[in-house]
Each structure stands twice: as C-alpha cells, then as structure tokens.
C-alpha positions in Angstrom: 0.0 0.0 0.0 1.3 3.5 -0.8 0.5 6.6 1.3 0.0 10.0 -0.4 -0.7 13.4 1.1 -2.1 16.6 -0.3 -2.3 20.1 1.2 -4.7 21.3 2.5 -7.8 19.8 3.9 -10.6 22.1 5.1 -13.4 19.7 5.3 -12.4 17.5 8.3 -14.9 15.0 7.1 -13.3 11.9 8.4 -12.5 9.0 6.1 -14.1 7.7 2.9 -13.8 4.5 0.9 -12.6 5.8 -2.5 -13.5 3.6 -5.4 -13.4 5.2 -8.9 -14.7 3.4 -12.0 -12.3 4.4 -14.7 -8.9 5.0 -13.1 -6.6 3.4 -10.5 -5.9 4.9 -7.1 -2.4 5.8 -8.4 -3.8 7.6 -11.4 -6.2 9.5 -9.2 -3.4 10.5 -6.8 -1.2 11.8 -9.7 -4.1 13.7 -11.3 -5.1 15.4 -8.2 -1.8 16.7 -6.8 -1.0 14.1 -4.1 2.6 13.6 -3.1 4.0 10.1 -2.3 5.1 9.7 1.3 6.1 6.1 1.2 5.1 2.4 0.9 3.6 0.4 3.7 4.6 -3.3 3.7 1.7 -5.7 4.1 3.5 -7.8 6.7 3.6 -4.9 9.2 0.8 -4.7 11.7 1.9 -1.2 12.7 3.6 1.3 10.4 5.5 4.4 11.5 6.2 7.2 9.1 7.9 10.5 10.0 5.5 13.4 9.2 5.5 17.0 10.6 2.7 17.8 12.9 1.5 20.4 10.5 1.0 17.8 7.8 -0.8 15.5 10.1 -3.2 18.2 11.1 -3.8 19.8 7.7 -3.2 17.5 4.8 -5.5 15.0 3.1 -4.2 11.5 3.0 -4.8 8.8 0.4 -3.9 5.1 0.9 -3.6 3.1 -2.4 -3.4 -0.7 -2.3 -1.5 -2.6 -5.0 -0.4 -6.1 -6.0 3.2 -6.9 -6.9 4.0 -9.0 -9.9 6.8 -11.4 -10.0 8.9 -8.9 -11.8 8.4 -6.3 -9.1 5.9 -4.2 -11.0 3.1 -2.7 -8.8 -0.4 -3.0 -10.1 -2.7 -0.5 -8.4 -6.4 -1.3 -8.0 -9.4 1.0 -8.5 -10.0 1.5 -4.8 -8.4 3.3 -1.8 -8.9 4.9 1.5 -9.1 8.7 1.6 -8.8 10.7 4.9 -9.7 14.3 4.8 -7.7 15.2 8.0 -6.4 13.7 11.1 -7.9 16.6 13.1 -11.7 16.3 13.4 -14.0 19.3 14.1 -14.9 17.7 17.5 -11.5 18.6 18.9 -12.8 22.0 20.0 -16.2 20.9 21.1 -17.9 18.6 23.7 -15.9 16.7 26.3 -12.6 16.3 24.5 -10.2 13.5 23.9 -9.2 12.5 27.4 -8.3 8.8 27.8 -6.5 8.7 31.1 -8.1 8.8 34.6 -7.1 11.5 37.1 -7.6 11.4 40.8 -7.2 14.5 43.1 -5.9 13.0 46.4 -5.0 16.3 48.0 -5.8 20.0 47.4 -3.8 21.7 44.8 -3.7 24.7 42.5 -4.6 24.1 38.8 -1.4 25.5 37.3 1.1 24.0 39.8 3.0 20.8 39.8 0.8 18.0 41.0 -1.9 15.6 39.7 -3.9 17.8 37.4 -0.9 19.6 35.8 -2.6 22.6 34.2 -0.5 25.4 32.9 -0.8 29.1 31.9 1.2 31.8 30.4 0.9 35.3 28.8 1.0 35.6 25.0 3.9 37.7 23.8 3.7 37.3 20.0 1.5 35.9 17.3 2.7 35.4 13.7 2.1 33.2 10.6 3.9 29.9 11.0 6.9 29.7 8.8 6.2 27.6 5.7 2.6 26.9 6.8 0.4 29.9 6.3 -2.7 28.0 7.4 -1.2 27.9 11.0 -0.1 30.5 13.6 3.0 30.6 15.7 2.5 31.9 19.2 5.2 32.8 21.8 4.5 33.1 25.5 6.1 33.8 28.8 7.5 30.7 30.5 4.5 28.6 31.4 3.7 27.8 35.0 4.3 24.1 34.1 6.1 22.8 31.0 3.3 20.4 30.3 1.7 21.8 27.1 2.4 19.3 24.3 1.4 18.6 20.7 -2.2 17.6 20.6 -3.2 19.4 23.8 -6.0 22.0 23.8 -5.4 25.5 25.1 -7.9 28.2 26.0 -7.0 31.7 24.9 -8.5 34.6 26.9 -8.1 38.3 26.6 -7.4 39.7 30.1 -7.1 43.4 29.5 -6.8 46.0 26.8 -6.1 49.7 26.7 -6.2 51.7 23.5 -8.5 51.3 20.5 -8.1 48.1 18.5 -5.0 47.2 20.6 -5.9 43.5 20.3 -7.3 43.7 16.7 -10.8 43.9 15.4 -13.5 41.2 15.5 -15.6 41.2 12.3 -19.3 40.1 12.6 -22.1 39.5 10.2 -25.6 39.9 11.6 -28.7 37.8 10.8 -29.4 39.8 7.7 -25.9 39.8 6.3 -24.7 43.3 7.5 -21.0 43.5 8.4 -20.0 45.3 11.6 -16.9 45.3 13.8 -16.0 45.4 17.4 -12.6 45.7 19.1 -11.3 42.5 20.6 -11.1 43.0 24.3 -11.6 41.4 27.7 -14.1 38.5 27.7 -13.1 37.3 24.2 -11.8 33.7 24.1 -11.1 30.8 21.8 -10.1 27.1 22.0 -7.1 25.9 20.0 -5.2 22.7 19.4 -1.4 22.7 19.7 -0.2 21.3 16.3 3.5 21.6 17.2 5.5 22.5 20.3 8.5 24.4 19.0 9.9 25.2 22.4 8.7 25.4 26.0 7.1 28.8 25.3 6.4 28.6 21.5 3.6 26.7 19.8 2.0 26.2 16.4 -1.8 26.3 16.5 -4.8 26.5 14.1 -5.3 29.8 12.3 -8.7 30.9 13.4 -10.7 33.1 15.8 -9.2 35.9 17.8 -5.6 34.9 17.3 -6.1 35.2 13.5 -6.9 38.9 14.1 -3.8 39.4 16.3 -1.1 38.8 13.6 -1.0 42.4 12.4 2.6 43.5 12.8 1.5 46.8 14.5 -0.1 44.8 17.3 3.1 43.0 18.3 4.3 45.7 20.6 0.9 45.8 22.3 1.3 42.2 23.5 4.8 42.9 24.8 3.8 46.0 26.7 3.1 45.7 30.5 -0.7 45.8 30.9 -0.7 49.2 32.6 -3.6 51.6 32.6 -3.3 54.4 30.0 -0.5 52.5 28.2 -1.6 50.9 24.9 -1.5 47.1 25.5 -3.2 43.8 24.7 -2.9 41.2 27.4 -3.9 37.8 26.2 -3.3 34.5 28.0 -3.2 30.8 27.4 -4.4 28.1 29.8 -4.0 24.4 29.1 -7.3 22.6 29.0 -6.8 19.4 31.1 -8.5 16.5 29.4 -9.3 13.2 31.2 -11.6 10.2 30.9 -12.6 10.3 34.6 -11.7 12.9 37.2 -12.3 11.8 40.8 -11.9 13.9 43.9 -10.7 12.0 47.0 -12.8 11.7 50.1 -12.6 14.3 52.8 -13.0 17.5 50.8 -10.4 18.0 48.1 -10.2 21.5 46.5 -8.9 22.3 43.1 -8.2 26.0 43.1 -7.3 28.5 40.4 -3.9 30.2 40.7 -4.1 33.9 41.5 -4.1 35.9 38.3 -1.0 37.8 37.5 -1.1 40.4 34.7 2.4 39.5 33.6 2.1 35.7 33.6 -1.6 34.8 33.6 -3.5 32.4 35.8 -6.9 32.8 37.4 -8.4 30.2 35.1 -9.4 26.5 35.5 -10.2 24.6 32.3 -11.4 21.0 32.3 -12.8 18.6 29.7 -13.9 15.3 31.2 -14.7 12.6 28.6 -16.3 10.3 31.2 -17.3 11.1 34.8 -16.5 14.0 37.1 -16.9 12.4 40.6 -16.8 14.7 43.7 -17.1 11.6 45.9 -18.6 12.8 49.2 -19.9 16.3 48.1 -17.3 18.0 50.3 -14.9 18.7 47.5 -14.9 21.8 45.2 -13.5 23.6 42.3 -12.8 27.2 43.3 -11.7 30.4 41.6 -12.9 32.9 44.3 -10.6 35.8 44.6 -8.3 34.5 41.8 -9.1 37.2 39.3 -8.0 40.8 39.2 -6.6 41.7 42.6 -6.7 44.8 44.8 -4.2 47.6 44.7 -0.8 47.1 46.4 -0.8 50.4 48.3 -3.2 52.3 50.5 -5.8 54.4 48.7 -5.0 53.1 45.3 -7.2 51.7 42.5 -7.8 47.9 42.0 -7.0 46.0 38.8 -9.6 45.7 36.1 -10.1 45.1 32.4 -7.9 48.1 31.4 -4.9 47.2 33.4 -2.9 47.0 36.6 -4.6 49.9 38.5 -2.4 51.5 41.2 -2.4 55.3 41.3 -4.2 55.5 37.9 -8.0 55.1 37.6 -8.5 51.8 35.6 -12.1 52.9 34.7 -12.9 49.3 35.7 -11.1 48.5 39.0 -12.3 49.9 42.3 -11.2 53.3 43.6 -9.2 53.9 46.8 -10.7 55.6 49.8 -14.2 55.2 51.2 -16.3 52.0 51.0 -15.2 48.6 49.9 -16.2 45.9 47.4 -15.6 44.6 44.0 -17.7 44.3 40.9 -18.0 42.4 37.6 -17.8 45.6 35.7 -16.0 48.3 37.6 -14.7 47.4 41.0 -16.1 49.1 44.1 -14.3 51.6 46.2 -11.9 50.5 48.9 -12.2 51.5 52.6 -13.0 50.3 56.1 -16.7 50.2 55.7 -18.3 46.7 55.9 -21.1 47.7 53.5 -19.2 48.1 50.2 -20.7 49.7 47.2 -21.4 47.8 44.0 -19.2 48.1 40.9 -19.8 50.9 38.5 -20.0 51.0 34.7 -19.6 47.8 32.7 -16.8 47.5 30.3 -18.0 47.0 26.7 -15.8 44.0 25.9 -16.7 40.4 24.9 -19.5 38.5 26.6 -17.4 35.4 27.3 -14.8 34.7 29.9 -14.4 37.8 32.0 -12.8 37.9 35.5 -14.2 40.0 38.3 -12.6 43.4 38.8 -11.0 44.2 42.1 -11.9 46.7 44.8 -9.7 49.6 45.7 -7.4 49.5 48.7 -8.1 51.1 52.1 -5.7 53.0 54.4 -4.1 49.8 55.7 -3.0 48.0 52.6 -1.4 44.6 52.6 1.6 43.9 50.4 0.5 40.3 49.8 -2.1 40.1 47.0 -3.5 36.8 48.4 -4.5 38.5 51.7 -5.9 41.7 50.2 -9.6 42.1 50.5 -11.8 42.8 47.4 -10.0 40.7 44.7 -12.3 39.7 41.8 -13.3 36.1 40.9 -11.5 34.0 38.4 -12.8 31.8 35.6 -13.9 28.1 35.6 -14.6 26.3 32.4 -15.9 22.8 32.9 -17.3 20.3 30.4 -18.1 16.7 31.5 -20.1 13.9 30.1 -21.4 12.9 33.5 -21.3 14.4 37.0 
C-alpha cells in the first residue's frame, strides 16, 4: 500500500472509501496533486512514518493498495482509503479526547505541579507559522508548568486592553448579512489545538478566531507591553485545557483552586474537559476560583485591577477606587475602605461577553503587600465540560 498526502484539507470530514470506476488509485493521486510519502509493507501490523505535525493536522491522506507482480511491478487497484484530515472538528467541542483517569488525592492549584498539571502563560507574540500559512506561531512567557504538548488543547482569553483596537478587530455578520466590527477585548476567548511544540514557550496552533486577528505587525508591541492603565497594550493569555476520561476527587473534601491571576504571567483560570465522569465523591470537594481574578491595589488608597490594566495610582475605569467604602464588581470594582457595606461596581466595560474575571476593589488605608491576603479581589474563571457528573 502506498501513502500519499495533499495540502490542504478544510473539510475535516473523516475518512471515505474511495472507489473510482475508470482510473486506478495511483492515477487519481497523480491527477489530483497528491505527493507520495512512502510504501507500507503488508506484513507490518503497525507502520510508522515521519511526518511533521502540521502535515498530520492539515493534509489530506490517500492510501492506495496494490499487487506486486513477480517482476516487481506494482499493479494498483481501482480503490483506496481517503482521509480528509487527522484533526476532526470535534476537537474543539464537547468533552474532548481524554483517555487517562485522574484522581485528586490532595488539594492543589490548577497550574502548579501535582496531579492535574494545568498550565498558563501570557502571549507575547502571534505570527504566521513559517512555511505553513494555514497555521499560527504563538510565543509566550515561561508557562507555570512545562506540560503543554502537541495535541493538547489551550484556552486563549483576553485579560485586559487599553487603547482602541489594541488586540485587533472582530468582524461580525448579523442575521441579515450586514457586516459590523468590534474591538477584541476582555471577555473574548477561543479554543485551539497545539499542532507543534517548537519550544517550552512557543507553539503552532490553528489559524482561526481571535488569534487570527492578532497577527497584524503593528499589534506585536501591544502584546509585549506591560498591561498598565493608560498604556496601549493587549494582554492575552493561554491556559492548558486538562482532558481526562474520569476525574475523581478524593474523600474528605479536596479542593482544586485557580492560581491567583498575575497580569504579567496569567492564571486565574481553571479549564477541564472530562470525557467520562467527574466524581466529587462525598460532596465535600470543590473547584474554586474565588478571589483568583483581578486583585486589589498594592498600596493604600490606590485603584484595584480591572479590564484596562494594573490599576495602582491611575484610575482603571474598571477596577475599584481607593478611599471610602469597599467591594468589587463584575464591571468596575467598588471603592476601597474600612466600611463593611461596600458599594457595587460601576459602569460595565464593553468587551466580549465570554470569559471575564471579576474586577478588584480599591485598597483602604491599611494596605497589605500580599495580593493573596488583600480584600476585594475579583473572581477568576472556571470552564468545565463533563459527560457525566
């Protein structure tokens, strides 16, 4: 049997038994632009062939069986197996591809070393993958765990943005066909498969969604900029989606917590796809992201973090103010202070309607230098898909 490939599939329609009436499989391959990869010996139960991850994910494949005459001539038959792509559409939907079982035997943070082995990082650059224009190359800060591998799914979220179109423009078509646009901002998200791991902080992924709009060269500096209020920036982050067949929480109350969000490195997100059963065992266990989102200001009477940046001495227009009253909000954070009856957050930020962390309250006159112990931090994000709970 001979294996052929052809760039590039966009149908992801699975496999098909190819059986033409008037030409052999070899003739069909030659006429339709397929490239020969190699021959597969019939006496091998398993055949290994070196192919780049990009080819596996994007190329059509055609397997053509043949008979060999006594003189060594190959006689191809009028039949074959055609595979549109090794990457099905269902990769980004439903409950994922998890095949291994995971068990949480002690409490742990999602992005730390342990049983779950999640990971997160801040995106620092997006470009077209060299030699493969149908893919994107993304570079990130050093991930919290070096566990993101080829075939893994990542969740991309926009954490903050300051400046018009700093993250690119999202193009929409309404129900009657009219085109309109909106700046990509906090709340926007997308799921992507890692096609190739180039380094511990560099990955090749599918070219689609919000990342496709971030490859404009003029945006590169925005992603490298510190996400500070009034400084043009685009802060986007990746989180590994942990996939498992079954996920069981041990008895006695085991807690899976989101890591505290950090504007320079990410975190604040838990992402799980369970292909089988999520079992909380004795109903004492939990998945928590409380206080893992934007956090309160570092110094007394300063503004909290929000969807426009770090806060501090500058009004974020989304984080809470310093001074009287306390509390945080989903849009603008509440004001900081000693009062126990904090005010609600103010104006909502007109970003995406997807995954948006809670903004932080401002700091009162007795600020803590430890973000974990500050009051008024916003909530993080939990994404969970499971076949059975």
